[in-house]
N, C-alpha and C positions, 0 to 999 in steps of 0.2 A: 365724727359726728354721731350722736346717739340716735338710734333708730327707735321710733315710738310707734305704738299701735294706732292705726287709723280707725279701729273699731273700739267700742266702749264696753265690751263684755269679755269674758274669759276666753282663752284659746280653745278649750274643749267645747264651749258653747258655739264658737264660730265654726268649728269643724262639724259639729252636729247640724248646724244651720246649712252649711254648705252641702252636706250629704242629702239633706231634705231637698235642697234646690236641684241637685242632680236628678233625684227621683221625679220631681215636678217637670224639669226640663225634658227628661226622657219621655215622659207621658205626653207632653204637649209640644214636642220638638217641631212638628210640621207647621203649626201656627206661628211659632217664633221664626222659623225659617222664611215663612211667607212675608213677614214684615221686614226681615233683614237676613240676607243670606249668610251673614257671619255666624248665626246661630244654627250650626249644622252638627253633624256627628263629630267632626274634628274639634269643634269648640267644646262640646261636651266631654270628649276624651281628654282634651287639654285641661279642663277644669278638674276632672277626676285625678289626673296625674299630679296637678299642683296640690290638691288636697292630700294625696298620698305622700308626696314629698314633705309637706309640712308636718304631717302626722308622724312621719318616720323619725323626726328630730325629737330627742328626749324632752318630755314635759318639764315645766318648772319644778314639780314635785319630785320627779326622778332625779333631776339635777341637784336639788336640795338634799335629797337622801344620800346621793353619792358624795356630795361635799361633806356631809355629816360623817360619813364613813372615813374619809381622809382625815378629818379633824379628830375623830376618835382614836385612830392609829397614832397620830402625832401626840395626843394627850397621854396615851398609854406609855409611849416611849419617854415622854417628859416625866411621868410618874416613876418610871424605872430609873431615870437619872437621879431623881430626888432620893429614892431608896438607896441607890448606890452611894451617894454622898453621905447619907445617914450611916451607912456601914463603915465608910472611911473615917468618919469623925472619931470613932473609938481609937483607931490607930494613930490618927493625927495628934490626939490629946495624950496618948501614951508616949509618942515620940517627942512631943513638945508640951509638957505639962505647964499650965499657967502661962504659956507664951502666946498671949492674945494677939500680939503684933504679927506672929506667924500664922495664927489661925485666920486672921483677916486676909492673908495672902491666899489662903485656900478658899476664900469666898464666904466666910461665916456671916459677913454683913450683907451679902448679896443674894443669899439663897431665897429670901422672902420674895424679892422681885422676880427671881427666876421661876419660882413656883407659879406666878401669875401670867407669864408670857413665854411662849416657846422660843421666841427670838432672844429674849433675855437668857433663857436656859442654854441656848447655843453659845452665847458669849461666856456664860458661867462655866460650862463644860470645857471650853477652850482654855480658860484661865486655870481651871482645876487641873487639867492635863499638864499644862506647862509647869505649874507649881509642884505637882506630884513628881514630875520628872526631875525637877531641881532637887527635891528632898527625897529622892528614891532610896538612897542609902539609909537615911534616918528612919524612914517608914519600914523598910525591910528589917532593920534592927529592932523595930518595935513589933516584929512578928506579923506585919501585914501580909496576908496571903498574896502570892504572885498574881492570881487571877483578879484580885481587887484592883491592883495597879494596872494590869494589862487590859482590863475591860473598859477603862475610861474611853479610849479611842474608838472601839466599836460602838459604844453607846452614843458617843458624840456624832459619829458618822451616820448611824441609823436615824438619830433625831434630825440631822441635817437633811437626809433623804426624805424623811416623812414630812418635814416642814416645807421643803421644796415642792413635793407632790401636792400638798394642800394648797399652797399659794399659786401654783401653776394651774390647778383646777379652778380656782377662783377666777382667774383670767379667762380660762377656757369657758367657764360658765357664761360669762358676758358674751363671748363670741357665739356660743350655741344659741343662747336666747335671742340675740340679734338676728341670727340666721333664720330662726323659726318665725319671728315676727315679720321679717321681710317677706318670707314666703306666704304667710297668712295675710299680709297686706295685699298681696297680689290676688289671692283668693277673694278677699273682701271686695276688691275693685271689680272682679268679674261678677260677683253677686249683685253689686249695685247696678252693673250693666244689664243683667237679666231682669232685675227689679224694675228698672226704667222701661224696658221693653214690655214687661208685663202690664204696666199701666195702660199701654195701648192695646195689647192683645186682649185683655180682659176688661176693657173699659165699660162694657155693658154686662159684665158678669161679676157683681160684687162678691159673691161667694168664692169664686176662683181667685179674684184679686186679693181677697183676705188670706188665701193660702200663701201668697208671696210677701205678706207683711213681714217687716223686720221687727225684732224686739223694740219695745217702746223707746229705748234710749237712742234709736236711730230712725232716720227717714231715708227715702231713696235719694235725697240730694247729697 
């Protein structure tokens, strides 16, 4: 089940509001305790702890930046695969001049799709490795350097590792975001609790009551 925000503003805005509430509660703790003993030092400490816990979880922007880094690494490896295939083409065509039916076995018709998708590139590299192994003798006789043939497997393995890391972090991002929202929803519930009490504590003090107002998108209900 998807965890949604109970609040209607950004996570950093909520954290800032919560810090402001901690300062207000600290300054007027005695009058809050007078109307409800729940509002004591332990309550304030618990609120601070919950804010700190939520703030310790990476923000959306940090997560996005990290995901972009994983994507960049996978893209770089994908580009390296394309370059490696381009290098191989010379020797493939030397070994099999005008043999387009064999060129197709090496993926000549598939490289365009592979350029656009790292998952397609994984399939492409797997097929390329198998075909190159099948025709290793012919390629060697066409003077293909040993490293060109041998480097297909390491490139394929690195791409597989990079794509797996990227896809795993996509899933992890969902978990991290849900955990942060869950903790901030708890903070928000406590702020509403304080706000509700403030309506009584400062019923005759509109200036102070104004200090506890939520942003316009929210009420105390």
